[in-house]
N, C-alpha and C positions, 0 to 999 in steps of 0.2 A: 478099913472096914466100915467107915461111915457112909461111903457113897456106893451103895449096892441097891439094885432094884429087885433082889431076890425076895420072893414072897409077896410082891406087890402085884396081885392078880387082877386082871381086867375082865369083867363079866359082860360088858356091853361094848359095841363098836364105838359109841360116843365117848366112853371113858378111855378107850385105847387111842382115840384121835385127839385128845385134848392137847392144848398147847404145851403144857409141862407134864408129861405122863409120869415122871419120877417124883415121888413125894419130897425128896431132898431138894429138888429144883424148885418145887412150889414153896417150900419153907424158906429157901434162900431168897426167892423173889419177894415174898412177904416181908422178910427182914430188910431187904434193900428198899422197898417202898416205905416201910416204917421209918428207916433212917432218913430217907429223902423228905418225907412229909413231917416228921416229928423231931428227929434228932438234929438234923442240919439247921433248921430254922432256930433252934435253941442255942446253938454254939457258934454259928458262922457270923462273922462281922460284915459290915456294909462293904468293905473292900472285897471280901471273897464273893459276896453276892454279885457285885457290879463287875468285877474283873474276871471271875472264873466261872461261877455257877450259872449265871444267866446266859453268857455267851455259849457255854457248854450245852445248855438245854436247847437253845435256838439252833445251834449248829447240828445237834443231834437230829432235830426235826428235819432240817434241810438235807442232812445226809441220808435219812431214811427215804426221802423223796428221790434223791439222785440214785440211791441204791436200787430202787424199784426199776428205774429205767436202765441203768448201766449194768447192775449186778444180776437182776432177775430176767430182764428182757434182752440184754446184750446190745443195747443201742447206745453208742458213744455220744455223749452230749457235752458240749463246751458252752452252753448257753444258760447254765443254771443261774448265773448272776443276773441275766436279763429277766428270767422268770421271777426271781426275788424282787427285782425293781418293779415289774408290772404288778405284783401282789402288793408291794408297799404303796405305790402311787395310786393304785385303784382303791385300796382301802382308805387312803387319805382323802381322796375325792368323795367317796361315799360318806366318810365321817364328817367332813366339813360342809358338804353341800346338802345333805339330807338332814333335816331337823330331827334331833333326838335319836340319831342313829346309834344303836347299841354297839359297844366295842366288839363283842364277839361276832355280831352280824357283819360288821365292816370287815373283819378279818376273813370271814368265810367268803364274802363277796369278792374280796381281793383275790382269794384263792381261786374262785370261779373265773375271774378275768384272766388270771395267769394260766388256768387250764385251757381256756379258749386260745390264748396266745401260743401255748405249747402245742396244741393240736395243729395250728396253722403251720408252725415251723417243724412239726413232726411229719408233715406230708412227704418231704423228701426221703424219709426212711422207707417209703414204699418202693423206691426205685434204687437208692444207693445205700451203701453200708460202709463201715470202717472209717477210714480217714476222710472219705468224701462226705459221710454223714456228720463227722465232727466239724468239718468246715461249714456245712450247711447250718448246723446249730450255732456255730460261732457267728454267723451272719445275724442271728437273733440278738446277740450281744451288742453288735455295732448298731443295729437298727434301734434297739431300746435306748442306747446312749444318745443317738441323734434325736429320737422322739422326745425324750424328757428334757433335753437341752434346748431344742428349737421350738417345740410346741408349748407355748406358755400356759395354755389352758390346764395342762396336767399339774403345773406347779401353782395354780390359782393366781396366775399373773404376778408371781413374785419377781422383783427386778433382779435379784441375785440367783434365782433358781433354787434357793434353799427353802424348805418348808418345815413346819414343826407342828406338833400336836401337844395339847395340854388337857388337864382335867379329865384324865382317863379314869373310868370306873366300870365295875362289872357288878350288875345286880345291886346297885346302890353303894357298893364298897369301893372307896377310892383306891386306885392303883398308883400311888405316888411314892411309896417307900420301897427300898430294895427288897425287903421281905415280901411285900405284896406282889411285886413284879415277879419275883422268883416263884411264888406259889401259883400265880396265874400261868406262867410259862410251863411249870411242871405239870399242872392239870391238863393243859392242851397237849403236851408231849405224851403223857400217859395214854390219853384217849386215842390220839392219832396212831401211836405205836401199836396199841392193841388192835385197832382196825386194820392197820397195814399187815400185821402178823397173820391175822385171820384171812386177809385177802390173798396173800401169797401162798397160803396153804390150801386155798380153794381151787375151783376149776379155772378161774381166770389166771391165778398164779401159775398153775401147771401149763397153761397155754403160753404164758410169757417164757417159762423155762424151756419149753419145747422149741419156741422160736429162737431162743438164745443158743441152744445146743446145735440145732440143724433145721433151719427154716424150710428148706425144701422137703425134708421128710415130714415135718409138721404139717405142711400144706397137703401132702399126699394122704395123711391119715384124717384129714377133714378139719384141721385148725385153720381159721381164717387169718392170714398174716396181717391184712389191713386192720381188722378189729383188734388183734393182739397188740400190734405196734402202736396204734393210735390210742388205745386204752391205756397202755403203759405211759405214753407221753402225757395223757390227760391226768392220770392219777399222780404221776411224778410232779407235773407242773403245779397241780393244785396244792400239794403238800409243800413244795418249795416256795410257792407264792405266799402261803400262810406263814412260813418261816420268814420270808422277806418282810411281811407286814409286822410280825413280832419284832424283828431286828430293828425296824424303823421306829415303831411306836414305843416299844418297851425299852430297848437297849440304847438307841441313839436319841430319840426324842426330837431331834432336828437333824435333817439330812439333805443331801444333794445327790444328783445322779452319780457322782464319783464314788459314792459309798457302795455302789453295786457294780464295780468295774469287772473286767475280765479276771482280775486276781481272785475275786470271790468264786468264780466258776472253777478255776484251777484248784483253789483251796478245797472246795467241796469234792472235786474229783479225787484229790489226794486223800481226803478222809475215807472215801470208799475203798481206795486201793490199799491203804494201810490197815484200815479196820477189817476189811474182808468183803469182797464182792459177793452178792447173793446171801447176805446175812443181816437181819435186823439188829442183832446184837453187835455185829461188826460196825454198824453205823455209830453206836455209842462209843465203842473203842476208838474209832478213828477220830471222832469229835473230841474226846478226852485227850488224845494224843496231840492233836493240832492246837488245842487251847492251852494245855499245860506245858508243852515243850518250850515255847518261847519264854514263858515266865521262868521256867527252871533254868534255861540257858542264861537269861539275864542275871540270875543270881549266882549261878555256878561258875560261869566262865571268868568273871572278874575275880572271884575268890580263888579259882585255880591259878589264874595268872599272877596274883599277888604272892602265892606260895613260891613262885620262881623269880620273884622280884621284877615282874613285867607289868607295865601299866597298859591296859587295853581300853581304848576309847569306846564310846557308845556306837559309833559307826563300825568299829571293828567287831563288836558283839553282834550287830545287825548282820554284817557280812558272814560271820561265823554261823549264825543261825541258818542262813540260806544254804551254806555249804553242807552243814550237818543234815539239814532237812532234805536236800536233794540226794545226799548219800544214802539216807535211810530209805527213801522211796526206791532208789535203784536196788538196794539190798533186799527190800521186801519183794520187788518184782522178780529177782533172781532166786532168792532162797525160799521164800514162802509167798507165792503169788496169791494165796487165799487170805493173807493178812493175819491180824491178831486173832480174829475169830477162829481160824484154823488151829492156832496154837492153843487157844482155850479149849477147843474140842479135843485136841490130843491130850491135854492135861486131864480132862474129865475121863477120857478113856483109860488113862493110866491109873486114875483113882479107883476105877472099877476093879482093877486087878491087884492093886496094892493090898498087902505087902508081898504078894507072891511074885516070883520072877516073871518077866515078860520081855 
């Protein structure tokens, strides 16, 4: 009886179109934000910040960007790792070459460079689709790997190709502790997620979804496929580029081109598939699943094997992770193609009718 919208009347169109029209959802969101900003910093250890929370926040941001392109616009992309690399190295060059460059400005400029890079490699989407588009975006991954390995200007002529940043601060506040890094990533994620949610609910988001569902019919009713597809690539690449800059600056600190390999592209795509395509909330579910599952399996599998008197090596645990991970992806594609977000929507629908039979 707690999750009912009965009696919650809307007297204006603006109130009816708000992001969370049900009061219970608004209260739940406020509680979650309160936990994230107040409770978690008070109880989490440095290990949880470094190993779980910060990667979860950055991957959630990247998954939102990929979901805009893949889930909302229906354009398959395997070049997300390249967009992250472009954002990271562009932000690095702005940060070290421009005197007194603010950290946030460097991250935004890195996202802008990734946006331009994404638009260039999004041009094939005007002519090809499906697997052909996936191969075209995969070319961006190989091109970025070659560019950052061979063109030494991007790595500030580092002999090893590895670069690093230090003395990060935002508005005079040093970002050197795990707590400060967590709070900075959380603030960026909340702002970008809110902007993305409003964007997909607007006219541009409806154009993306029309192109996704049937591009020929969308063109017939006046939607410009070129603008819709390239704008999706631009927005997606910008968000993924900012996530790549955060991954390099905040999480890694020192990195090389191998940190943004094709594995990152597949990992982000799996987040969208498992979390739910065409859902901002699904991006958070997918990121949490990808970050927490390996840690859980590392603890659970050796304990389970010891119960049966079996010793399992670290390599065995790693292989088991890949097997279980692949099996879960296949299961989601077959049983619930819309991912964890759909299961969450079904649960909310059942709560509306509980305790009556349905």
